[in-house]
RODO-2510 file (C-alpha; in nm, 4 decimals, decimal comma):
residues 102
     n   res          X          Y          Z
     1     m    -1,4941    -0,1886     1,4135
     2     d    -1,5161    -0,3038     1,0609
     3     p    -1,3578    -0,6250     1,0596
     4     t    -1,2123    -0,5033     0,6587
     5     q    -0,9498    -0,3061     0,8899
     6     r    -0,8111    -0,6096     1,0686
     7     f    -0,7593    -0,8073     0,7007
     8     s    -0,3721    -0,8745     0,6485
     9     f    -0,2264    -0,7504     0,3216
    10     f    -0,2839    -1,0274     0,0789
    11     a    -0,6174    -1,0093     0,1924
    12     s    -0,7022    -0,6647     0,1652
    13     l    -0,4977    -0,6573    -0,1556
    14     y    -0,7521    -0,8980    -0,2897
    15     q    -1,0262    -0,7611    -0,1504
    16     i    -1,1947    -1,0702    -0,0230
    17     d    -1,5009    -0,9096     0,1706
    18     e    -1,6028    -0,8016    -0,2409
    19     n    -1,6265    -1,1475    -0,4257
    20     p    -1,4974    -1,3762    -0,1660
    21     e    -1,5266    -1,7038    -0,3947
    22     i    -1,2973    -1,6057    -0,6305
    23     k    -1,0613    -1,4255    -0,4177
    24     m    -1,0495    -1,6739    -0,1633
    25     w    -0,9299    -1,9300    -0,4663
    26     l    -0,6355    -1,6167    -0,5350
    27     l    -0,5321    -1,5997    -0,1651
    28     y    -0,4947    -1,9778    -0,2093
    29     f    -0,3019    -1,9904    -0,4708
    30     t    -0,0533    -1,7317    -0,4027
    31     l    -0,0056    -1,8806    -0,0727
    32     l     0,0877    -2,2196    -0,2385
    33     a     0,3009    -1,9844    -0,4627
    34     l     0,4625    -1,8762    -0,1658
    35     s     0,4767    -2,2054    -0,0046
    36     i     0,6251    -2,4312    -0,3414
    37     l     0,9091    -2,1306    -0,3180
    38     v     1,0396    -2,1562     0,0113
    39     y     1,0107    -2,5215    -0,0102
    40     k     1,2070    -2,5429    -0,3065
    41     l     1,4518    -2,2679    -0,1934
    42     g     1,5157    -2,3650     0,1396
    43     f     1,4077    -2,7654     0,2097
    44     a     1,3600    -2,9529    -0,1795
    45     l     1,6072    -3,2583    -0,2031
    46     k     1,6026    -3,5035    -0,4645
    47     l     1,3262    -3,6877    -0,4298
    48     p     1,1650    -3,9978    -0,6504
    49     i     0,8686    -3,8832    -0,8424
    50     l     0,6188    -4,0398    -0,5681
    51     k     0,7742    -3,9192    -0,2817
    52     s     0,7651    -3,5270    -0,4439
    53     v     0,3935    -3,5609    -0,5314
    54     l     0,3021    -3,6794    -0,1792
    55     v     0,5555    -3,4073    -0,0162
    56     y     0,3509    -3,1461    -0,2648
    57     t    -0,0335    -3,2678    -0,2314
    58     f     0,0353    -3,2323     0,1454
    59     l     0,1498    -2,8656     0,1030
    60     a    -0,1301    -2,8520    -0,0982
    61     l    -0,3627    -2,9290     0,1736
    62     g    -0,1560    -2,7265     0,4264
    63     c    -0,2163    -2,4511     0,2712
    64     t    -0,6155    -2,4987     0,2544
    65     v    -0,5434    -2,4515     0,6445
    66     l    -0,2841    -2,1349     0,5607
    67     t    -0,5522    -1,9430     0,3860
    68     f    -0,8273    -1,9282     0,6310
    69     l    -0,5634    -1,8375     0,8811
    70     a    -0,3764    -1,6167     0,6128
    71     i    -0,6530    -1,3282     0,6105
    72     f    -0,6479    -1,2128     0,9526
    73     l    -0,3026    -1,3033     0,9921
    74     p     0,0308    -1,2374     0,7999
    75     v     0,0802    -1,5713     0,6446
    76     g     0,1433    -1,4441     0,3468
    77     e     0,3878    -1,1713     0,4651
    78     g     0,5887    -1,4169     0,5873
    79     l     0,5871    -1,6332     0,3422
    80     v     0,7423    -1,3707     0,1116
    81     i     1,0235    -1,2665     0,4211
    82     a     1,1128    -1,6487     0,4513
    83     a     1,1626    -1,6632     0,0195
    84     l     1,3550    -1,3110     0,0333
    85     i     1,5544    -1,4847     0,3190
    86     l     1,6296    -1,7899     0,1031
    87     i     1,6998    -1,5916    -0,1886
    88     i     1,9535    -1,3237    -0,0804
    89     y     2,1198    -1,7007     0,1367
    90     k     2,1615    -1,8837    -0,2040
    91     v     2,2953    -1,5529    -0,3977
    92     r     2,5397    -1,5634    -0,1145
    93     l     2,6038    -1,9356    -0,0805
    94     r     2,6503    -1,9064    -0,4883
    95     q     2,9253    -1,6073    -0,4679
    96     a     3,1289    -1,7810    -0,2288
    97     k     3,1216    -2,0948    -0,3822
    98     r     3,2996    -1,8910    -0,7152
    99     s     3,5090    -1,6833    -0,5223
   100     g     3,6189    -2,0578    -0,3759
   101     r     3,5700    -1,9561    -0,0310
   102     v     3,3649    -2,2444     0,0227
***
């Protein structure tokens, strides 16, 4: 069985098997951007600047591990779904606040 058939969506989208040095960086930055988006939409609080730097540093370090897992597992796809759910939640919450229900 060809391992490229088992790639996740983002790994096959970037065609990681052709130029792995650059394509893994693309996958890393995609996962980092999606992780930052999910963090900002769902979990971010107003923090002092040094604490924010620390949070984003650990987020970037965690994405290095997620990048290797995202080759065969749907990590990026899960982050996209989480971001979509949080976007829908934020839109609905804003609509409810405008209408005075919350």
